[in-house]
C-alpha positions in Angstrom: 0.0 0.0 0.0 1.3 3.4 -1.0 2.4 5.6 1.9 0.5 8.8 2.7 2.1 12.2 3.1 1.1 14.3 6.1 1.3 18.1 6.4 1.2 19.6 9.9 -1.2 16.8 11.1 -2.1 16.5 14.8 -0.7 13.3 16.4 -1.0 14.3 20.1 -3.0 16.9 21.9 -3.1 17.5 25.7 -4.1 20.8 27.3 -2.3 23.6 25.5 0.4 21.3 24.0 0.0 20.1 20.4 2.4 17.7 18.6 2.1 17.7 14.8 3.8 15.6 12.1 4.9 16.6 8.6 6.4 14.0 6.3 5.9 10.6 4.6 3.9 8.0 6.6 6.1 6.1 9.0 5.2 2.5 9.7 5.6 0.1 12.6 7.0 -2.9 10.7 10.1 -1.1 9.4 10.6 2.6 10.2 9.9 2.2 13.9 12.2 -0.8 14.3 15.1 1.0 12.6 14.5 4.2 14.7 14.4 2.3 18.0 17.6 0.4 17.1 19.3 3.7 16.1 18.3 5.1 19.5 19.8 2.0 21.2 23.1 2.6 19.3 23.1 6.3 20.1 23.6 5.4 23.8 27.2 4.6 23.0 28.0 8.1 21.6 28.1 11.5 23.2 25.0 13.7 22.7 25.2 15.7 19.5 28.0 13.6 18.0 27.9 11.5 14.9 26.4 8.0 15.5 28.3 5.5 13.3 27.1 2.0 12.4 26.6 -0.4 9.5 23.4 -1.6 8.0 24.6 -5.1 8.9 24.4 -4.1 12.6 20.8 -2.9 12.2 19.7 -6.0 10.3 21.3 -8.3 12.9 19.7 -6.4 15.8 16.1 -6.4 14.4 16.2 -9.9 12.9 16.3 -9.0 9.2 18.3 -10.9 6.7 21.8 -9.4 5.9 21.2 -8.9 2.2 21.2 -6.0 -0.3 17.4 -5.9 -0.2 17.3 -5.2 3.5 20.3 -2.8 3.3 18.3 -0.8 0.9 15.2 -1.0 3.1 17.2 0.5 6.0 18.5 3.2 3.8 14.9 4.1 2.8 13.8 4.1 6.4 16.6 6.5 7.4 15.7 8.8 4.5 12.1 8.9 5.6 13.2 9.7 9.2 15.4 12.4 7.9 12.6 14.0 5.8 10.3 14.7 8.7 9.2 17.6 10.9 7.8 17.0 14.3 6.5 20.3 15.7 5.7 20.9 19.4 3.5 24.0 20.0 2.4 25.6 23.3 -0.8 27.3 22.2 -1.1 29.3 25.4 2.4 30.8 25.0 2.1 31.0 21.2 5.5 29.3 20.8 6.6 26.2 19.0 9.6 24.3 17.6 9.9 21.8 14.7 12.7 19.2 14.5 13.3 16.1 12.4 13.8 12.6 13.8 17.2 12.6 12.2 19.1 15.9 11.8 21.9 14.7 9.4 22.4 11.4 7.5 25.5 10.3 5.6 26.3 6.9 4.0 29.1 5.2 2.2 28.8 2.2 0.0 32.4 1.4 -0.5 33.2 -0.8 -3.5 33.9 -4.4 -2.4 32.6 -3.8 1.2 29.8 -6.0 2.4 29.1 -3.5 5.2 27.6 -0.2 3.9 28.6 2.4 6.5 26.2 5.0 7.9 26.4 7.9 10.3 23.7 10.1 11.6 23.1 13.0 14.0 20.1 13.2 16.2 18.9 16.7 17.2 19.6 17.3 20.9 15.9 18.2 21.5 14.9 14.9 19.9 17.5 13.1 22.0 15.9 14.7 25.1 12.5 13.2 24.2 13.8 9.7 23.7 17.0 9.6 25.8 17.7 8.3 29.3 14.5 7.1 31.0 12.1 9.3 29.1 10.8 6.5 26.9 9.6 3.1 27.7 12.1 0.3 27.9 10.9 -2.6 25.8 11.5 -6.3 25.7 13.4 -5.8 22.5 13.9 -9.4 21.3 10.2 -10.1 21.5 9.2 -6.6 20.4 10.9 -7.0 17.0 8.9 -10.2 16.3 5.5 -8.7 17.1 2.9 -7.7 14.4 2.3 -3.9 14.1 -1.0 -4.1 16.0 0.5 -6.2 18.8 3.4 -3.7 19.0 1.1 -0.7 19.4 -0.9 -2.5 22.1 2.3 -3.4 23.9 3.6 0.2 23.6 0.5 1.2 25.7 0.8 -1.7 28.1 4.6 -1.1 28.8 4.0 2.5 29.6 1.3 1.9 32.2 1.8 0.1 35.5 -1.9 -0.7 35.6 -3.3 -0.5 32.0 -6.8 0.8 31.8 -9.4 -1.0 29.7 -9.5 0.4 26.2 -12.4 0.7 23.7 -11.8 -1.2 20.4 -12.1 2.2 18.6 -9.4 3.6 20.8 -7.0 0.7 19.9 -7.9 1.3 16.2 -6.9 5.0 16.6 -3.7 4.0 18.4 -2.8 1.8 15.5 -3.8 4.3 12.9 -5.6 1.5 11.1 -7.8 2.4 8.1 -7.6 -0.9 6.3 -10.2 -2.7 8.4 -13.8 -1.5 7.9 -15.6 -4.3 9.7 -15.9 -4.1 13.5 -16.0 -7.8 13.7 -12.8 -8.2 11.6 -11.1 -5.5 13.7 -12.1 -7.4 16.9 -10.6 -10.5 15.4 -7.3 -8.8 14.6 -7.0 -7.3 18.1 -7.7 -10.8 19.6 -4.8 -12.2 17.5 -2.6 -9.4 18.8 -3.5 -10.2 22.4 -2.7 -13.9 21.7 0.7 -12.8 20.4 1.5 -10.8 23.5 0.5 -13.7 25.7 2.5 -16.1 23.7 5.6 -14.0 24.2 4.7 -13.6 27.9 4.5 -9.9 27.6 1.1 -9.8 29.3 -0.7 -12.2 31.6 -4.2 -11.5 30.6 -5.6 -10.0 27.4 -9.3 -10.3 26.4 -12.2 -8.4 24.9 -15.3 -8.1 27.0 -18.3 -5.9 26.1 -16.3 -3.9 23.5 -13.4 -3.2 25.9 -9.9 -4.5 25.7 -8.8 -5.7 29.1 -5.1 -6.3 29.7 -3.0 -7.2 32.8 0.8 -7.1 32.7 
């Protein structure tokens, strides 16, 4: 399915704070995995310095085959992450700032080398959002194997000590899903996602009762 393009689209609103996104649609099954692995690699480098790695490293970490196809896939993910603008606006103060996920991206496909080299810089403000303990620590090995719907549900579960029951429509909005029009089909897909999380022992209980998704960690 072709990726959509967003222009200053609301992705999060709370009180006077609005977060908007401009760029090509980012997806859970590739862009998110690459971004989270880049953040993991960034921990070994000083804030604001170039982060150096090979596409082989990314493939090995997220469970992709180390082939030219996946090297190109990582390259395309990094280009999409570079070509973004995440704006954070305080409406009460009338102030805002827009930054990209990746500030700079350089690569080198040396002739005869099986390890295409990459280096990126992450804006210090973006690092502040995702660095240290400001984002949820995930069970990474299991997380990379989850389907996109299961990953979105686990994002919610992992960030709440006691997850509240969620309406099925709320889960649909969390997943940004527009491909399933039937409520019955969507319920079936959420049930499959809950089964995945139980199979990987990421949750103890996951069930749908009276239109609500009930989860226990």
